[in-house]
N, C-alpha and C positions, 0 to 999 in steps of 0.2 A: 288478487288482481293478476291476470296473466301478463307477462311481458315477453315480447319477441324482439330479438336482436337480428337485424338483417345481415350484419357482418359483410362478408364477401360473396354471399349467395346472390345469384341472379334471379332465382325464382324459389318458390316454396309456399308453405302454409303460413297464414297469418297467426292462427292459434292452433295448438295441438290438443287441447282439451276443451270440452264444451264450456263456453263462457257463461258466467253467472253475473250479469251486470246488476241485478237487483241487490246483490249483497256486496257490491264494490262501488257504491256511489254512481251506478249507471255506466261504469267503464267496462266496455267489452274487452279491450286489449290495449296495452301500452306498447308502442313501437319505438325502438331506438335503432340507431345506425352507428356502430362503432367499428373502427379499423382494427385489424389484427397485426399491427406493426410492433416494432420493439417497444415503442412508447405509445400504447393504444390511446386513442382519443375519440370523442363522440362527435359525429358530423351532425350539425344542427339542421333541422328542417326549417325552411323559410316560407314556403307557400303551398297551399292545398287548393284543389278545385275538383268538384263533383261533375260527373257526366249528366246527361239528360235523364237517365233512368234513376239516378240516385243510389244505385247499388255499387257503383265503382267510383273511384276518385284517383287523382294523380297527386304526387307530392314531390317536391324538389328540395335538395339540401344545398348548403353553401358551397359545395364543390361541383355542382352541376349534375349530380346524379338524379335522374327522374324515374320514379317507380309508379306502377299502377297497382292499386289494391282493389280486389274484387271481394267485397264484404259478403255478398251472397254466396259466392263460390269458395270462400276461404282460401284465396290464392293471391300472391303478390308476384310481381315480375319487374326486373330492371329493363326499361325500354330505351333509355338514352343516356349518354354521358356527354354533356356539353362543355365540360372543363372550365366553366365559369358559373358564378352564382346566378340564379334566376330571381327576377324581381316581381314577376306576375305570371299567372297561369290561367288558361281557359280550356275547358274540356267539353263544352256543349256545342260543338260545331255541327254542320249539316252532315258531314261524313263522320260517323260515330267513332271511327278508329283514329281520328286526327285530333291533335291538340296544339294550342299556341303557347309559346313560352317567350317571355321577354327576358333578355340577358343583360349582364352588367355592361356590355359594350354598346348599349342603347339600341340594339337590333332586336327584331322579332322573328322567330323561326317557327315553322310549322312542321311537325313530325308525325309519323304514322306509328301507332302502338303495335300494329301487327307486323309490318315489314321492318320497323325500326329505322326507316330511311327518312332523309330530309325531303320534305315536299316543296317548301318554298322558303325564301329568305327575304325579309322586308326591312328596309332601312329608311331613315328619314328623321328620326328623333335625335336631338342634340343633348339630351339629358336622360336620366334614368326613367324608365316607364314604370309607373306606380300601379296602374290597373288596366285590365282588358275587359271590355263589355261586349258581349255577343248578342246580336239581334235574335229574336225568337225563332226566326226562320233559319238561323245559322248561316246566312249568306253574308252578312256584314259584321264588322267588328270595329270598335272604337278603342284606340290606345291613348292613354293619358299620361303626360309628364307634367312637370312643374311649369313649363313654358308654352306648351302646345298640346293640342288634341288632334288626332288624325283618324279619318274614316277610311276603312279598307274594304275592298270587294274580295271576299274569300273565294270566289270562283276563279278570278284571274290573279288574285293577290296583288292588285294594283291599288294605289292610293287614289281615292275619289275626291276627298276634300281635306282641307287642313285649316284648323282654327288657330289663328295667330292673335295674340293679345299684346297689350302694352306690358313692358317689363315691370312696371310698378304694380300691376294687378295680376297675381298668379292664379293658376287653375288648381282647385281642390280635387274635383272629380267630374268626369263626363261619362254618362252611361245611358243605355237604352231603358225605357220603361218596359216592364214585362208585358209580353203579348201586345205590343203596340209599336207604331212607327214614330213615336215621339222620343226625341233625345233631350235629356236633361243635363244642362251644364251648370256647375256650381263653382263659383269663384271665391277667392280669399277675402273679398270685401263683402261677403254675405249676399251677393246678388245671385239669383237663380233664374235661368231662362229655359224655356221649352221650345224646341225646334222641330219642324217637320222633317223626317228623315230624307224623303225623296227630293223636296224642293228647298230644304234648309230655310224655310220661312219661319219666322219667329211667331209662335202661337200665343205665348203669354209670358209675363214676367211676374214672379211672386213679389209682393210688396216687402218693404224692409221690415225687420223684426221690430217689436215694440221698443220705444225709446228707453224704457227702464231696464231692458235686457242688455247685458254686456257680453253675451255669449258670442263667440266666433265659431262659425260652423266648420267642423273638421271632418265629420263622418256622417254618412247618409244611409238610409234604408227605405225601400219602397215595398208596399204590399204586392201580392201576386196579381191583384186586379188593377194595380196602378193608380189607386185612388188616394192613398195616404202616403205622405212623405214624412219620415222621422229624421230629425237633424239634431246633432249634438256636438259638443266641443269641450273646451277646458272649463267645465262647469258641471254641477249636478242637476241641471235642468235639461229636459228634452222638449223640443218643439215639434208638434204634430201639425202638419199642413194638409188641408184638403185640396188636392190638385184640381178637382172639378170646379170648386168655387174660388180657388186661389186665395184662400183665407187661412189664417192660423186659428185653429179651433180648440187647441188644448196645449197646456204646458204642464209637464209632469216633473215633479221634484223627486229625485232619487234620495236614498238615505244619506246621512251626513258623512258616512265613510267614503262615499263616492265624491271625488274632487274633479275628476276629468273622465270623459268618455273616449275610449280608444277604438271601439268598433260597435256597430249596430247591425242587427239582422233579424228579420221577422221569421217566426217559426211556422212553416206551412202546415196546413191541416187539410186532410182529404175531403172534409165535409163542410168547409166554411166558404166554398166557392171563390176562393182567392182573397176574401176580406180577412186577412190574418189579424188575430186579436192578441197574440203573444209576441212580445218583442224581447229579443236578447240584447242585453246591454253589457259590454265588456268595459270595465273601469280600470283605473290606474293600479289598483291593488291586485290585478290578475284574476279577479273573480268575475264570472259572467252570470248576471242575474236575469232571469226571465220573468217579465211582468206582464200583466193583462192591461192593455191600454184603455179598456173601457172601465174596469173596476179599480184599476191602479193598485192591484194587489201583487205582492211578490209570490210567485208560484214555486219556483225552485231555483237553485243555483249550482253551477259547476266550477271547479277550481277552488284553490285556497290560497292563503297568503304564503304558505310554505311552498306549494306547488302551483305557481301562478300560470295563467294562460297568456300567451303572447298574441295569438289571433285564432279565430274560429270560423268555420264554414259549415252551414247546415245543408243537408241534402235536399233536393227539390221536393221529394215526397215527405220530408219531415221525419224520417225514421232514425237518421244518424246525425251526429255532430262530430266533425273532425277538428280537433283543437291542437294547435302547436303550443307546447308548453315553453316556459321561459328557460328550461334546461335543455331545450333543443329536441326533446322527444315528441311523439305524436300520440295523442289519446283519441280513441274512438268511443263515443258515448252512445248508448241506446236511449232514444227519447221515450220509448215505451216504458223502460225501467225508471226513468226519471219522473215520468208523469203517472206512475202506478198508483201512488197515494191520491193523486188528484182525480184520476178516472175510476177510482174504486166505486162500485155500485153501492147505493144506500142499503142498509139492513132491511130485511123483509118486515112489512108492517103486520103480517098475520102470523101468529105463533100458536102452537097447540101444546097444552100440558095434559098428560095422561096420568091417571091414577093407577097404581099397581097394588096387588094384594100385599099385605104386611108380611106374610110368611114366605113369600117368594124371594129367593136370593138371586139377584141379577146385578150386573154391572151398572144398570141404569138406576139402581137404588142408592148408589154412592153419592154423597154430597161433597162438593168441592168448596173450600174456603179460599177466597181470593183476597190477597192483601197487597195493595199497591201494584196491582197488575201482575203479581207473582203467584204461581200455583202452589198450594200447600198439599200435604198428603191427604188422601180421602178420609173422611170421618164417617164412621158407621154407627148405627145404633147398637145397643147391647144385644137385642134379639138377633140381629144379623151376626154378631160375633159368636153368639152361642150356637146358632145354626151352623156356622162354618165349622166350628170345632166338631160338632156332632157328625157332620157329613164326612169329615176326614177320618173320624174314628170308625165309622161304618165301612168306608171304602178301603181303608188301609190294608186289610187282610187279603182282599180278593184282587185288587188292582195291581198290587206289587208283583205277584207271581206272573200275572198275564203280561205285564210290561217287560219282564226279563226274558220271556220266551219269544224269539224272533223266528222268522221264516228261514228256510234253507239251513237249519241246524245250528244257527248262531245263538249265543246267549249274551244278553246285554250286559249282565254283571261281569262276565269274563272279558267282554270288550272294554268295559270301563277300567278294569284292572290293567289290561294291556295298555290302554291309553295313558293311565297314570304312570305306568312304568317307563314308557318310551316317549311320552309327550305328544305323539301323533300316530296315526295309522300308517301302515306301509303304503308307499305310493302305488305299488302294483295292485293292491287290493282295496284302495280307498274308495273308488266308485262303487264297488260291490258291497262294501260295508255300509256306505251311505244308503244305498238302495234297500239294504236289509233293515237299517235303523229306521228309515222313514217309511218302510213297509209300502212301497209304491205298488199300486195295483196294476199298472200298465194297461189301461183301458184303451186299446187301439181304436176300437169302434167309436167310442165317445170323443176321443181326441180328433179322429178323422172328421167327425161331423162338425166339430168346432173349426177345424182348419178349412173345411170345404166352404164355410161361410165367407171366406175371403178376408182381405185386409179391412180392418175396421176403419170407419171414416175418421176416427180420432187420430189414427196413426198413418194416414196417407202421406203426410209431409214430415215423416219422422226424420228423414235425412237432413232437413233444413235445420231442425233444432238440435239434433245429435249427429253431426257429420262424422261418420265412421269410415275409415280408409278401406276396410275390407268389405266388399259388396256382399259376400256370403254371410258374414257376421251381421250385417245390417238386415239382410233378408230374414235370418233366423230370429233376430230380436223383434222385427216387425211382426213376424208370424206368431211368435210366442205372446207378445203383448196383445195382438188381435184376438188370439184364442182366449186369453184371460178376460178381455173386454166382452167377448161373446158369452163367456161363462157367467160373468156378473157385470151388471151395468156400471157399477161404481168404478171399475177399473178403466173405463174409458175417460174418466175425469180425474184420475189420480195422477197428479203431476210428477210424483217421485217414483212411480212404478218402473219406468225405464232404468232409473238408477238402482232400484232394488233388484231388478231381474238381470241386469247386464252381467255381473260376475258369473252367475249360473249359466247364462246363455253362452258366455265365452268358454266356460268349462265343459258344457254338454252340447256344443254346437253341432256335433256329428250325430246326436240322438235327440231330436226335438221333443219326442214324447216324454223321455226322462226329464228333460229340461223343464217342460211345462208342469209335470207332476211334482218336481222338487220345489218349484216356485209356489205352486198351489198349496203344497203341504206346509211350506214356510209361512205363507200368508195365514192359513187356518190356525196354526199352532203358535208360531213365534210372533205373529202380528195380531194377536188377540186384542180386541178393544181399540185397535188403531183408527178405526173409521167411525167411531161413535160421535166424534166432534167434526166430522167432515163438513166443509173442506179445510177446516183448521187442523193443525197438528194434534195428535192424541194427548190432550192435556192430562187425562187420567194416568196414562203410562208415564208421561214425563214427571208427574207428581210422585209416582212410585219411586222413580230414579232419584228425585230430589230428596225424598224422605230418607232413602237409604244413605245418600251422600251426607245428609245432615246428621245422621246417627254416627257414621264412621269418620267423617272429616268435617267438623263444623267450621274450622278455620278456612278451609278452601271454599265452602259454601258462602261464608260471610264475605270472603274476598270477591266472589262472583256477584253477590248482592251489592257490594259497594261499587263495583265497576259496571253495574247495570247489565250484567250478563245473565240471561235467563237460561232455563233448561232447553229452550228452543235453539240456543246457540251452542251449548256444550254437550247436549245429549242428542237432540234430534238429527243433526248432520250425520252422526255415527249410525243412527238407526236407519234413516232413509237410504243410506248407501251401504248398509250392513258392513261397515268398516272397510269397504273396498278402496276408499280414497286415502286412508291413513295407513294401510298395511300393504306389504308386498304380496305377491302371489303365494309364496310358501308360508308366510305368516298368516295369511287369510285362511288357507287350507288347514293349517294347524289349529286355528281358532275354531273353525266350524267343525273340525273333528270332535271338539269338546262340546260345541253348541248342540249338534245333532245327537250327542250321546247323553245329554242331560235334560232336565226339565226345561220347558220354554222360558222360565224365568232366568235361565243362565245368560241369555242374550242381554237382558236388562242389567244384570249384575256385571256383565262385561263392560258396559258403558261406564258404570260407577268405578270399576277397577281401572279402566283406561284413564279416568280423571285423577284418581288418587295416586296412581303410579306416575303421573305427569304433574304432580302438585308443585314441584320446584319451578319448572318454567312457567307454569300457570300463575303462581304467586308473584313471579317477577314481571308478569305482563300487566300493563295498565291500560293500553288502548284497545278499543273494541275491535279494530281491524286486526290487531295481533291475535286476538282470540279466534276471529273468523278464519284467519290464515292457519292457525294451529289445528283446527278441527276439519280443515279441508285439504291438508297436505300431510305427507309422511314425516314422522318425527323419529328421533333417536330413542327408541323404546324397545326393550326386550319383550317379545310376546310371551315367552315362558314365564316371566315375572308377572305379567298381566294375568295369565291363566291361573297361576298359583294364587294370585290375589282374588280372582273370581271364586275359586273353591273356598278360600278363607271367608269371603263375604257370604257365600251360600250357607256356610256352617254357623257363622257368628251373628248373623242378622236376626233380630227378634221376630217372632212369628207374626206379631201384629202389623209390622211394616214390611214383612218379607213378600216379594212379588209372587212367591209360590202360593200363598194363601189367597191371592186375587186372580190368578191365572189357572185355567183348567189344565189338566194333564194332557199328554200327547194323544192326539186322535188321528189315525191314518185315514187316507182317502178310501172311499168305499169302492168295491169292485163293480164292474159293469158300467155304472153311471157315476159321475162326479156329484158330490153333495151340493145342495143349494147353499149359496153364500149370500146371506142378507143381513149380516151384522153391521148395519150402517143405517143412518136416518134416511129411510127410503123416500120420504116425502121431499126432503131437500134435494136428493139426487134426481128424483122425478121432476121436481119443480125446475131445477137447473137444466135438466135435459129438455124439458118442454120450452123453457125460456130460450135456451140456446137454439133449439130447433126453430122456434118462432122468429128469433132474431136472424137466424140463418136464412129462413124463408123470406123474411122481410128484406134482408140485405140482398138476397138473390133477386127478389122482385124489383127492388130499387136499382140494383146493378143492371138487371135486364132492361128496365125502362130507361135508365140512363144510357145504357148501351144502344138501345133503339134510338133515343133522341140524339145521342152522339153520332150514331151511324147516319141518321137522317141529316143532321147538321154537317157531318163530314161529307155526305154525298152532295148536299147543297153547296158546301164550301168547295168541294172538289170540282163540281160542275162550274161554279163561278170562277174558280181558279183556272179550270181548263178553258172556259170562255175567254177570261182575261188573258190567259197565256196564249190562246189562239190569236186573239186580236193583237196582243203584243208581238207575237211571233210574226203575224202578217205585216204589222207596222215595221217590225225590225227587218223583215225580208224586203219590204218596199224600200226602207231606208238603205238597207244593205245593197239592194240593186242600184239605187241612185248613186250611192257611194261608189259602188264598183264601176258604174258608167263614168262617173267623174274621174275616178282613178284611172280608168282606161284612157279617157281623153287626155288626162294629165300625163299619163305614161307615153301616149303617142306623141304629144307635144314635146315631152322630154326627149323621146327617141329622135324626133326630127332635129331638135336643137343639138342633141349629141352628135347626130350625123353631120350637121353644119360645122359644129366645133371640131369634129374629127377631120373633116375635109380641110378646114382652115389650118388645123394643126399639121396635117400632112404637107400642105403647101408651105407652111412656115418651116417645117423640118427640111423640105426639099431646098427651099431658099437658103436656109442655114447651111445645108450641106454644100450647096454651090458656093456660097460666100466663104465657107471654111476652106474649100478646095482652092478658090481664087486667092484667099489670104495666105494659104500655105505656099501656093506658087509664087505670089509676090514676096512672101517672106524669104523663100529660097533664093529668088533672083536678087533680092535686096542683100541677102547674106553673101551671095557670090560677088555682087557689085561692091559690097563693103570690103570683102577680102581683096579684090583688085585695087580698090582705092587705098587700102592699107599698104599693099605692096608698092603702089605708085608713091604714096607718101614716104614709105621707107626709102625707096630709091631716090626721091627728091631730097629727102633729109641727108642721104649719103652724099649726093652730088653737092648740096649746099655746104655740107661739112667739109668736103674736099676743096670746093671753091673757096670757102672761108679760110681753110688752112693755106691754100695757095695765095690768097690775097694777103693773109697775115705774113707769109714768108716774103712776098714781094714788098709789102710795106716795111717789113723789118730790114730787107736788103736796101730799100730806098732810104730808110732812116740811117743805115750804116754809111751809104754813099754820101748822104747829106752831111753826116757827122765828119766823114772823111774830107768832104769839100770844105766844111767849116774849119776843120783842123788845118787843112792846106792853106785856106784863106788866112787863118790866124797866123800860121807860120810865115805866109807871104808878107802879111802886114808887119809881123815882128821883124822879118828880114829886111823889108823895105824901111821900117823904122830904124833898124840898126844901120842899114846902109845909108839912110838919110842922115842919121846922127854921125856916122863915120865920115860921110861926104861933107857934112857941115864942119866936122872937125878938121878933116884934112882935104877940104875942097880944092885947095890950091895944090895940094901935094899929089893928089891921085886923080887928076882929071883924066889922065890917060887910062888909069885903072878903072875909072868909072865907065868909060866907053866900053872897055873890055867886059866890065861887069854887066853893063846893059846888054851887050851881045850875048854874054853867057846866060843872063836871065831870060832873054828872048828865046835863046836856043832851048833853055830848060823849060820855059813855058810851052814852046812848041812841042818839045818831047812830052811834056805833061798833057798837053791837049791831045796829042796822038794816043797817049796812054788812056786818057778818058774816053776818047772815041773808040778805042779798041775795047775797053771795058763795057761801054754802052752797047757796042755791037754784040759782044758775048751775051750781055744780059737780054738784049732784044732777041737774039737767036734762041736762048733758053726759054724765054717767055712764049715765043711762038711755038716751040716744041711742046711746052706744057699745055698751051691752048689746044694745039692739034690733038694731043693725047686725050684731053678732057672731051673734045668733040668726038674723038673716036670711041671713047668709052660711052658717051651719051648715045652715039649712034648705035653702038652694040646693044646698049640697054633698051633703046627704043625698038630696035629690030627684034630683040628677044621678047619684049612685051607684046609687040604686034603678032609675033609668031605664036606666043602663048595665048593671046586673046583669040587669034584665029582658030587655034586648036581647041580652045574652050568652047567657042561657038560651034565648031564641028562636033565636039563631044556632046554638047547640049542637044544639037539636032539629032545626032545619032542616038542619044539616050531617049528622046521622045519617040524616035522610031522603033528602037529595039526594046526599050523598057529597062526594067531593073536586072534583066538577065545579062547585059553587057557591062555590068559594073567591073567585073574582074578584068575584062579586056581593056577597058578604059584605064584602069589602074596600071596595068602593064605598059600601056602606051605612054601614060604619064611618067612612069618610072624611066622608060627608055628615053623619052624626050628630056627628062631631067638629067639623065646621064649625058646626052648629047650637049645640053646647055653647059653642064659641068665641064665636059671636055673642051668645049669652045672657050669657056672662061679660063680653063687651065692653059690653053694655047695662047689666049690673049695675055694671060699673066706672064707666060714665058716670053712672049714678044715684048711686053712692057719691060720686063727685066733686062732683056737684051738691049732695048733702046736705052734703058737707064745706064747699062754698062758702057754703051757707046758714048752717051753724054758724059759719063764720068771720065772716060778717056779723053774726050774733047776738052773737058774742063781741066784735066791734068796738063794737056798740051798748052792750053791757054795760060795756065799758071806758070808753066816752064818758060813760055814766051815772055810773059810779064816779068819773070825773074831775070831773064836774059836782058830785057830792056832796062830793068832797074840796075842790073849790074853794069850794063853799058853806060847808063846815065851816071851811075856812081863813078864809074871809071873816068867818064868824060869830065864830070865835075871835079873829080880829084885832080885830073890833069890841069883843068883850068884853075883850080885853087892853087895848085903848086906854082903855076906860072904867075898867078896874082901875088903869091907870097914872095916870090923872087923879086917882083917889082915893087911890092907895097911895104916891106920892112917887117920889123919884128912885131910892131903893134898890130899891124894888119894880120900878121900870122896868128897872134893871140885871138883876134876877133874871128878869124877863119876857123880856128880850133873850137871856139865856143859854139860857132854855128853848126859845125859837124857833130859836135857833142850833143847839141839839142836834137839833131836829126836822129 
């Protein structure tokens, strides 16, 4: 089984050697994707989808890498890196190069495989998209998640419909029926509805499953004709529904190994008209079983318990199966190889047995003994044995000398001695020696006549089966095989002829004549009796090899028998490829140096020697796949040891089982014309040729008729589609015209409304501008008024503060005067009290003194009244001065404020007239006026200080006058007191002293 690692390659070949799916359980190739990082890991494939042709498919891994695989062209390419895992794929769109991919972020994207660009991006799902179903026309697609299903138009990539359901009832799957406008929706409660795609009208609902059935539908599959629906789930039962009658018509029970069904898919067939009969069932054990739903027979299966399948997709034409394995790799299966045993034609009913003379020695006289399906060595009668010995005895003397003499002066014996000494012929002279050993006639005319017949019909499509990179090599191989087929009819039906001829074609690709004659000589001599059991392998030749192996290595043969390995497995692959698969170029040339230098039986002995020299690995092998791999791949084996073993076997093998006794000696091709090759059952080849020709003609007639019917149907459908499209287009045009007219009217109304709104907006903006200007002007005036009011309040506060200070001073002075008056009144009363007490004491003694005292008191009071009047006069004068000063200050402030207000008004008028250009001039005028006001204030301050000094002087003079008056009063009182003392006595003097002391 071939395996291809994508690695970091963005494109390349899917396989590098011709696949042989028939020998590898139908597997064409195994594809893995591993990284080349420090810790390499395998990137798991998640989804696969085929295109409409069935020859190409896309696959996405869990890192978002999406590849296209062209199985027909043997190419793969990386088309997109989405950087996130894909949950579903679809590749059968109307535009063949586009595909849909559902990503892990719940979005669906459409990419182009040619340009590798993003075509569209669709969103709308709120959970992971599990499936994408595309309509047969490729125009619509349905994406399904657990909570909703959405219908998309792939021409516009717009969502047309959305299926919403209750949260308690989930969606299993929603998909289109093939070649139909019906949508099938399957829910988790086993309810299934059919809807019309265009109108979304419910066409029908399938009835509930039988009461005894406990199956919950999880997976579904529909035949290509849309008539049968298969449903399965966590059970080994399958339900088959007829969608035409909406009835359950069959329940299939799978084997007991099947406990749950993970995937269902019908296998298409080109000749069943869509009514598929084979259903693929993928179960929980990773094995996909294909059963016939009519006969309920298991036909074949893919996958195993060790290498289980995770999911599978079958191509639309039913030729390939792409399976994602549980280990993350991708297997491509050939359905033809899987169904080879099923489609094998029955054996012919008519057989002919011919009698031959007893004395004639022929390979047809050999009798084969078959035991348990294994070929034993040929058994011959005694007469035949005797005749054979006699023939060799008669021919031994003459033939040997003729064989040793070669053309162009070479001697075969000497060449064999040279070969045994060096192990191989010189590379420079190898082709010359081979031509001499094979005695090639070089019939140019005969070969040209064969080549002129052209490419044989059997090898017209050789490149499909054997894709060869070199076009030249392919042409040479095709020409050589065609010449062989024209030479003998059997070579047109020999399946292994390309494998047999390819190494010689590659070696002699520059000389096609030599290539053809070498292959023809090889077939005549070293392929003797190969075609007697055609189309089966040469059982007689394989029996010879098995008999020799049984004689020389019974243990190895017994091991082969125990492992069910026949000679068709350990001998025939080496013969049909002439060791080209197991040997390198140099080893193969060395081997055929010895093969062409010896008897034709040397090739059969080489097969036995290859097995015996590899007995150690063969005895350790137990699986049949290991044996197949061993005889189809190169192994660690020394070719020199094999050649020595061949010579030993040639010498030590008994004559009764030696292939030399059963094969004729070397016979060269005849000159001029090539010999007739008819060593094969001619009636079988002719019968197969006739049958094949009849089948081909019938198929061509059928295809021609079907093509005619399809063309007629296509023309009718095309005409109908064109008519419908024309009517639809006319209807669409009419609707579009009406829509456009409505749109124009609506646009005109909208334009008129917009014009009205625009005019209103302009008016509103103009009004707002006017209001803003007016508000700004009012705000500026209000600001100026506020500043003036603040200045006035500041001046009023200053005036009030000064008035309050003056009132406080006046009040304090008045309080001092009152206290002074109270003190004087108190002193007066105390003095009067003292006088009264003194008068009462000495009333009689000092009457005269009392009169004098009264005069003195009166005088003193008069003086005191004068003093009070003087003081009140000074206070009144000072109060009047302060009031006049305050009034002067107030007048100055008012005048200043009026002057400033007048100037402000003039400035405002001037500013409205001159604008903002006169700001600097106004500022200079303001500064000048401020300077004048400051100077006036300074002058007023100087004036006030001068007035204050004058008032201080006046106050000082008043104080001096008061002091003089006080001194005069004191002097007067002192004089009066002295006079009173002189008249009042000592007691009166004491009282007088106390009085003055108190003062």
